[in-house]
N, C-alpha and C positions, 0 to 999 in steps of 0.2 A: 839435659832434660828437654824432651819434645813435648810441646803442647798438642793436645787432641783437639781437632776442630770441634767447635760446639755444634751440637746437633739441633737443627732447627725443629721445633715441635709445631705441629699444625695446630692452628687455633680451631677449637670446636665452638660452634654457637650453642647457646643454651636455649632451652625451650622458650624462655621468656624473649629472647632476642628474636627467635623465628616467629613467634606470635606477633611481635611488634612489626616485623617485616610484612606479614601478611595483612595486618590492620592498615599499614601505610599504603601498601599496594591496592587495598580495597577502597581506601579513600581516594586515591589518584583515579581509579576506574569510575568510582561515583562522580568525581568532579568532571570527568570527560562526558559522562552521561548527562549530567545537569546542564553543562555548557552546550552540548548537542541539542537538547530538548528546549532549553530557555533562550539561548542566544541564536543559534543556528536554525532552529526549527519551531518557532513559537507556535505556529499552527497546531502542533501536536497536542497541546494541553490547554485547558481552560484555566486561565489566570485572571484575577482581578474583575471578574464578571464577564469578560471576554469570552465568547463561545469558541470552541475547538472545531477544525475540520474533521478531526477524529470522530467516529461515531457512525450512526445509522441514518440512511437517507432513502427516500422513495419517490418515485414519480412515474410518469408514462411516456412512451416514446412511440411516434408514428413511423412505422417502417413502410416505405412505398416501393413496390407493392408488398404486401405481407400484413397490413393490418397493425392495429395498436397493440403494444405490449407493455406490461407492468415492468418496471425496473426498481430493484432494490440494491443498495450498495452499502457495504460496511468498509470505511476507510480507518486504517490503524497506522500507528508509527512503530517502525521496527528498527532498532539500534543496530547499525552496521551490518545490514544484509544486502544481498543482491548485487547486481552490476547494472550499469546503463551506459548509454553513448557518451554522456558528458560528465558523469559523476562516479566516484569510487564506490558508492553504494546508493541505494534507493530507499530511503526511510519511509516513504508512503507506500503502503501495501494494502491489501484488502480482498474482498470478494464482491463479485457482481452477479446478480441473477436476473435473467429476462424470462418472463413467461407470457404465454397467451394460450389460446385454445388448443394449441399443437404440443403443449408441453413446456418444460423448463430448461434452460441452458444456464451452466454456471461457469464462470471465469474467475481465475486468480488475477489480482491487479498488482502492479509494481510501478513505481515511478518517483517523481520528486517534484517539488515545488519550483517554479521558476523565479520566485522572489521569497525574500525571508519571511514575509507575512503568511505565504501560502495562498494568497488571494488569486494567483494564477498558477496552475499546475498542469502536469501532463503524466498520463498513466497508459501503460501498455496491458494487454490481456493475454492470458495463457489459458487456453481450454484444454481440458482433458478429453481425449478421444475426438472423433469426428462423426459427421452423420448429419442428417437433416436438422434445421433448426437456424436460429439467429446468431450471427457472429458480429459482435461490436468490437472495434478495435481502434487504437489511436485516439484515445479521448484526451481532450483539452478541456480543462474546467476553469470556471471563475467563480470563487467563493466569496460570498458576503454574508456574514451572520448565519441565518437559518435557511439560506438558499444557495444552491450551486446550479450555475448554468453550465451545460456540457454540450460539446461539439464532438461529433466522432464520425468515423467511417464505419459501414456496415456491409454485410452480404447475407442473404438468406439461401440456404441450401435446401432444395426440395427433396422429397423422398426418392425421386428418380435420379438424383445426382446432379441436377442442374442448378445453377446459381442465378439469383435475381439480384440486382437488375439484369445481368446477363454475362455469359462467358467469364465468370469469375471477377467481373468488374465490380466496384464499389459504389455505394450511394453515400450521400452525406446526410447526417442526422443531428438534429438539435432538440435537446429536451432539458426539463428543469428538474431538479431534485429538491425535496424539502426534508427537513430533519424529522426523523422518526424514532421509534423505539426497537430495542432488540426483538421484543415479542412480535411487532409487526413485520420485521425483517424476516424472522423465522417462519411466520404464518404466510407471508406473501411468496409466491413461487416455491412451494415445497419441493424438495428433491427426492 
C-alpha cells in the first residue's frame, strides 16, 4: 500500500484578519507621522502654548534698485515630500508672494529646518514662468515666536529683459516677517 502525499492547502485569510492587518498598518503609519511631527519637526505644530512656524506671515522688503515690495508667505508642513541637497525630503513648504506697483510674483517654497526646533531654516523658491518682476531665492530664516528674520538673494528683471542689479547678478536682501492671517495673505498681493 502506497501512501499518497498529503496535499498542502493554501491558507486563506479571513476578512477579519485582513481588516486587522490594515488597522495595524494604519497605526504604524500614524506613529511615523506623529514621530516626524512631534520629535523631528516640532516647529510644524503649536503645542503647549508654543507657536508654530507653520502659518501665514507678512512684511516688506526693500529692493535696491526697484523699490519697496510687500511680501506675504505661507509656511506649511508636508509629510514625506520633495528632495533637497542634504535631506531625503523637505517637510517645510509653502507659497511666497511679492508685490509692488508693477504687479505680483508668486513662488513655491520648499526647504527644511537646520535644527530640530525650526529656529533656523532654509528654503528655495520655484517660480512658474519667467518675465519682468522680482525674483527672490535662497532664503535663510531665523524664527522666534511671532517674528521671522529673512535673508535672501534677489534679482529684478525689467520689461526690456535686463536684470538689476546688472548682468543677472544678484543682490542681498534682508527683511522681517510678522505673523498674520489667511485673509491678509489672500488680500495682499492678489494674483
